[in-house]
TIDO-239132 format. One record per residue (C-alpha): residue in three letters; chain; x, y, z. Coordinates in nm, 4 decimals. Example, Ala and Ser with C-alpha at 12.3 -4.5 7.8 and 13.67 -1.06 7.14 Angstrom:
REC_rest_kette_u_v_w
REC_ALA_A_1.2300_-0.4500_0.7800
REC_SER_A_1.3670_-0.1060_0.7140
This chain:
REC_rest_kette_u_v_w
REC_MET_A_14.5553_0.8512_-3.8211
REC_SER_A_14.2513_0.9809_-3.6358
REC_SER_A_14.0879_0.7906_-3.3532
REC_ALA_A_13.7729_0.7461_-3.5636
REC_SER_A_13.9670_0.5513_-3.8273
REC_SER_A_14.1835_0.3381_-3.5959
REC_PRO_A_14.1166_-0.0365_-3.6106
REC_ARG_A_14.0566_-0.0572_-3.2357
REC_VAL_A_13.7822_0.2062_-3.2419
REC_ARG_A_13.6187_0.0506_-3.5468
REC_ARG_A_13.6256_-0.2912_-3.3822
REC_GLU_A_13.4728_-0.1429_-3.0671
REC_TYR_A_13.2013_0.0245_-3.2731
REC_GLY_A_13.1258_-0.2963_-3.4621
REC_LEU_A_13.0995_-0.5032_-3.1432
REC_ALA_A_12.8663_-0.2490_-2.9824
REC_MET_A_12.6396_-0.2432_-3.2869
REC_LEU_A_12.6431_-0.6239_-3.2996
REC_ALA_A_12.5449_-0.6416_-2.9316
REC_LEU_A_12.2673_-0.3898_-2.9895
REC_ALA_A_12.1300_-0.5822_-3.2863
REC_ALA_A_12.1520_-0.9134_-3.0983
REC_GLY_A_11.9733_-0.7675_-2.7953
REC_ALA_A_11.6929_-0.6244_-3.0058
REC_GLY_A_11.6581_-0.9527_-3.1947
REC_LEU_A_11.6399_-1.1535_-2.8734
REC_LEU_A_11.3642_-0.9308_-2.7379
REC_LEU_A_11.1616_-0.9628_-3.0569
REC_ALA_A_11.2085_-1.3406_-3.0649
REC_ALA_A_11.1286_-1.3827_-2.6954
REC_ALA_A_10.8010_-1.1945_-2.7325
REC_GLY_A_10.6611_-1.4711_-2.9529
REC_ARG_A_10.7847_-1.7699_-2.7536
REC_PRO_A_10.5761_-1.9479_-2.4846
REC_TRP_A_10.6624_-1.8343_-2.1351
REC_ALA_A_10.4177_-2.0329_-1.9237
REC_THR_A_10.1793_-2.3264_-1.9504
REC_GLY_A_9.8749_-2.4201_-1.7495
REC_GLU_A_9.5528_-2.6171_-1.7552
REC_LEU_A_9.1939_-2.5008_-1.7502
REC_THR_A_8.9077_-2.7155_-1.6260
REC_ALA_A_8.5343_-2.6802_-1.6812
REC_PRO_A_8.2370_-2.8311_-1.4917
REC_GLY_A_8.1235_-3.1696_-1.6149
REC_PRO_A_8.3015_-3.4571_-1.7852
REC_VAL_A_8.5358_-3.2345_-1.9816
REC_ALA_A_8.9067_-3.3002_-2.0137
REC_PRO_A_9.1391_-3.0215_-1.8956
REC_VAL_A_9.2555_-2.7848_-2.1656
REC_SER_A_9.6257_-2.6979_-2.1909
REC_VAL_A_9.6992_-2.3291_-2.2418
REC_GLU_A_10.0255_-2.1568_-2.3329
REC_LEU_A_10.1062_-1.7934_-2.2617
REC_THR_A_10.3596_-1.6152_-2.4810
REC_GLY_A_10.5710_-1.3178_-2.3894
REC_THR_A_10.3298_-1.0904_-2.5716
REC_ASP_A_10.0409_-1.2336_-2.3665
REC_LEU_A_10.2234_-1.1487_-2.0451
REC_THR_A_10.3717_-0.8150_-2.1448
REC_GLY_A_10.3335_-0.6288_-2.4703
REC_ALA_A_10.6343_-0.4052_-2.4107
REC_LEU_A_10.9069_-0.6419_-2.5314
REC_SER_A_10.8373_-0.5952_-2.9014
REC_GLY_A_10.8418_-0.2187_-2.8621
REC_PHE_A_11.1779_-0.2255_-2.6846
REC_GLY_A_11.3150_-0.4580_-2.9518
REC_TRP_A_11.2174_-0.2263_-3.2357
REC_ALA_A_11.3535_0.0698_-3.0394
REC_GLY_A_11.6868_-0.1097_-3.0112
REC_LEU_A_11.7035_-0.1567_-3.3867
REC_ALA_A_11.6230_0.2110_-3.4348
REC_GLY_A_11.9068_0.2933_-3.1966
REC_ILE_A_12.1554_0.1435_-3.4439
REC_ALA_A_12.0552_0.3963_-3.7081
REC_GLY_A_12.0474_0.6736_-3.4497
REC_LEU_A_12.4012_0.6031_-3.3300
REC_TYR_A_12.5284_0.5997_-3.6882
REC_ALA_A_12.3569_0.9206_-3.7936
REC_ALA_A_12.4021_1.1302_-3.4776
REC_ARG_A_12.7249_1.2910_-3.3635
REC_GLY_A_12.8707_1.4181_-3.0382
REC_TRP_A_12.6224_1.4601_-2.7570
REC_GLY_A_12.3443_1.3348_-2.9825
REC_ARG_A_12.5081_0.9938_-2.9802
REC_ARG_A_12.5333_1.0008_-2.6028
REC_ALA_A_12.1619_1.0803_-2.5826
REC_VAL_A_12.0758_0.7886_-2.8136
REC_GLY_A_12.2941_0.5552_-2.6076
REC_LEU_A_12.1253_0.6684_-2.2873
REC_LEU_A_11.7810_0.6039_-2.4354
REC_VAL_A_11.8892_0.2567_-2.5448
REC_ALA_A_12.0196_0.1770_-2.1952
REC_LEU_A_11.6985_0.3032_-2.0359
REC_GLY_A_11.4960_0.0905_-2.2768
REC_GLY_A_11.6942_-0.2171_-2.1788
REC_ALA_A_11.6393_-0.1442_-1.8094
REC_ALA_A_11.2670_-0.1006_-1.8713
REC_ALA_A_11.2606_-0.4337_-2.0563
REC_LEU_A_11.4228_-0.6037_-1.7558
REC_ASN_A_11.1575_-0.4558_-1.5297
REC_ALA_A_10.8836_-0.5767_-1.7669
REC_VAL_A_11.0234_-0.9303_-1.7639
REC_TRP_A_11.0402_-0.9349_-1.3847
REC_GLY_A_10.6837_-0.8104_-1.3509
REC_ALA_A_10.5459_-1.0574_-1.6062
REC_THR_A_10.7068_-1.3660_-1.4520
REC_ARG_A_10.5839_-1.3214_-1.0954
REC_PRO_A_10.3471_-1.6008_-0.9807
REC_ASP_A_10.0543_-1.3653_-0.9257
REC_ALA_A_10.1024_-1.2118_-1.2706
REC_LEU_A_10.1099_-1.5564_-1.4326
REC_LEU_A_9.7965_-1.6641_-1.2492
REC_ALA_A_9.6126_-1.3453_-1.3454
REC_ALA_A_9.7132_-1.3849_-1.7111
REC_MET_A_9.5998_-1.7489_-1.7087
REC_ALA_A_9.2684_-1.6487_-1.5528
REC_ASP_A_9.2168_-1.3864_-1.8213
REC_SER_A_9.2655_-1.6523_-2.0878
REC_THR_A_8.9684_-1.8505_-1.9543
REC_THR_A_8.7269_-1.6118_-2.1235
REC_ASP_A_8.8864_-1.6958_-2.4581
REC_THR_A_8.8701_-2.0729_-2.3987
REC_ALA_A_8.5437_-2.1392_-2.2143
REC_GLY_A_8.3200_-1.9115_-2.0198
REC_ALA_A_8.2943_-2.1399_-1.7143
REC_ALA_A_8.6557_-2.2656_-1.7208
REC_GLN_A_8.8830_-2.2284_-1.4210
REC_VAL_A_9.2549_-2.2548_-1.3680
REC_ALA_A_9.3267_-2.6084_-1.2535
REC_ALA_A_9.6678_-2.5368_-1.0975
REC_ASP_A_9.9339_-2.2711_-1.0771
REC_PRO_A_10.0878_-2.1999_-1.4187
REC_ARG_A_10.4313_-2.3438_-1.4849
REC_LEU_A_10.6965_-2.0956_-1.5929
REC_LEU_A_10.9145_-2.1951_-1.8866
REC_ALA_A_11.2780_-2.0910_-1.8835
REC_LEU_A_11.3756_-2.0256_-2.2448
REC_GLY_A_11.1486_-1.7333_-2.3307
REC_PRO_A_11.2218_-1.5228_-2.0203
REC_ALA_A_11.5940_-1.6069_-2.0448
REC_MET_A_11.6051_-1.4779_-2.4021
REC_ALA_A_11.4305_-1.1584_-2.2959
REC_VAL_A_11.6679_-1.1039_-2.0031
REC_ALA_A_11.9723_-1.1610_-2.2248
REC_GLY_A_11.8398_-0.9183_-2.4852
REC_ALA_A_11.7649_-0.6527_-2.2247
REC_VAL_A_12.1109_-0.6877_-2.0702
REC_LEU_A_12.2713_-0.6464_-2.4132
REC_LEU_A_12.0719_-0.3290_-2.4701
REC_VAL_A_12.1815_-0.1883_-2.1351
REC_ALA_A_12.5469_-0.2770_-2.1981
REC_ALA_A_12.5516_-0.1401_-2.5533
REC_GLY_A_12.3746_0.1775_-2.4441
REC_LEU_A_12.6191_0.2446_-2.1602
REC_VAL_A_12.9176_0.1841_-2.3854
REC_ALA_A_12.7676_0.4262_-2.6372
REC_VAL_A_12.7269_0.6925_-2.3685
REC_LEU_A_13.0971_0.6650_-2.2848
REC_ARG_A_13.2541_0.5971_-2.6234
REC_ALA_A_13.0120_0.6876_-2.9031
REC_PRO_A_13.1619_1.0307_-2.9912
REC_ALA_A_13.4843_0.8572_-3.0968
REC_TRP_A_13.3111_0.6023_-3.3173
REC_PRO_A_13.2954_0.6326_-3.6977
REC_GLY_A_12.9699_0.7487_-3.8492
REC_MET_A_12.8284_0.9443_-4.1353
REC_GLY_A_13.1086_1.1975_-4.0981
REC_THR_A_13.1420_1.5478_-4.2314
REC_ARG_A_13.1297_1.4410_-4.5927
REC_TYR_A_12.7487_1.4543_-4.5735
REC_ASP_A_12.7314_1.7904_-4.3970
REC_ARG_A_12.6345_2.0976_-4.5973
REC_ASP_A_12.8862_2.3112_-4.4127
REC_ALA_A_13.1796_2.0860_-4.4900
REC_ALA_A_13.4167_2.2568_-4.7321
REC_PRO_A_13.4829_2.0340_-5.0337
REC_ARG_A_13.8389_1.9704_-5.1310
REC_ALA_A_13.9623_2.0303_-5.4798
REC_THR_A_14.0841_1.7302_-5.6703
REC_ARG_A_14.1458_1.6423_-6.0313
REC_SER_A_13.9792_1.3348_-6.1757
REC_GLU_A_14.1517_1.1873_-6.4771
REC_THR_A_13.9321_0.8783_-6.5276
REC_PRO_A_13.5718_0.7846_-6.4365
REC_SER_A_13.7030_0.5601_-6.1580
REC_ASP_A_13.8939_0.8569_-6.0120
REC_LEU_A_13.5703_1.0557_-6.0202
REC_TRP_A_13.3806_0.7984_-5.8146
REC_ARG_A_13.6671_0.7648_-5.5681
REC_SER_A_13.6713_1.1423_-5.5210
REC_LEU_A_13.2981_1.1528_-5.4558
REC_ASP_A_13.3240_0.8693_-5.2041
REC_ALA_A_13.6057_1.0500_-5.0204
REC_GLY_A_13.4036_1.3705_-4.9955
REC_ASP_A_13.6107_1.5630_-5.2520
REC_ASP_A_13.4613_1.7818_-5.5225
REC_PRO_A_13.6004_1.6740_-5.8598
REC_THR_A_13.4619_1.9924_-6.0193
REC_LEU_A_13.7038_2.2077_-5.8178
REC_ASP_A_14.0025_2.1265_-6.0309
REC_ALA_A_14.3234_2.3214_-6.0308
REC_GLU_A_14.3222_2.6466_-6.2220
REC_PRO_A_14.3509_2.5845_-6.5936
REC_ALA_A_14.6385_2.7185_-6.7888
REC_GLY_A_14.6084_3.0808_-6.8910
REC_THR_A_14.3899_3.1929_-6.5997
REC_THR_A_14.4855_3.4881_-6.3860
REC_PRO_A_14.5970_3.3894_-6.0334
REC_ALA_A_14.4184_3.5573_-5.7461
REC_ASP_A_14.5194_3.6673_-5.3983
REC_PRO_A_14.3617_3.5032_-5.0952
REC_ASP_A_14.1396_3.8134_-5.0621
REC_GLY_A_14.0014_3.7561_-5.4093
REC_ALA_A_14.1901_4.0329_-5.5948
REC_ALA_A_14.3298_3.9225_-5.9259
REC_HIS_A_14.6760_4.0196_-6.0433
REC_ALA_A_14.7211_4.1852_-6.3771
REC_PRO_A_14.8982_3.9637_-6.6255
REC_ARG_A_15.2681_4.0269_-6.6547
REC_ALA_A_15.3818_4.2027_-6.9657
REC_ALA_A_15.5788_3.9934_-7.2031
REC_ARG_A_15.9482_4.0689_-7.2012
REC_PRO_A_16.0567_4.2119_-7.5369
REC_ALA_A_16.3058_4.0133_-7.7287
REC_GLU_A_16.6566_4.1563_-7.7421
REC_PRO_A_16.7765_4.2534_-8.0903
REC_LYS_A_17.0470_4.0400_-8.2349
REC_GLU_A_17.3844_4.2017_-8.3022
REC_ASN_A_17.5021_4.2128_-8.6575
REC_THR_A_17.8346_4.0485_-8.7092
């Protein structure tokens, strides 16, 4: 049994793809959640206005890294050899970049600047009443998703060439194997296994050929021996 078909390798491949999908999903979900809240005040007898900032308001990169992680699943399945290592490296770099984006967006000065920018959308003369309050769930989801992308990408760099994928059955250069299909179900099973059901064994009465392509002349029939008269 080859390493690509062993249960351990398939389980490893499935866990890595699950981690990659979960990381990408967490990044996409975190981008739409509120990350910080604050209040804006305006001159006069006006009540303070509560404002929420989502992950997309603070950094627009999370959604892009999430979609890139989902694309990495297809890339790891379709690529082979060093191509898989390259895809895994890109996924890991994307996760590291997402971590850096989360850190930069959650700094106090970044939150205050983003809250100040939102005053133009709320009221022209509004001001930030106090320092914004950072919420924990949205950034935590983004950090967890980024860490999963980094982990899955590094595992792919080390182990991806041994994982199952599209295989040689879809390659043009792969030599099809001859097989005989007796029933329609045998035909579909042969196609799924990468065999060519049209390359059946030589039918009866055909002239066998050498490996170099030269055909043998048919053997002459042996004449029947005359019967002795008794």
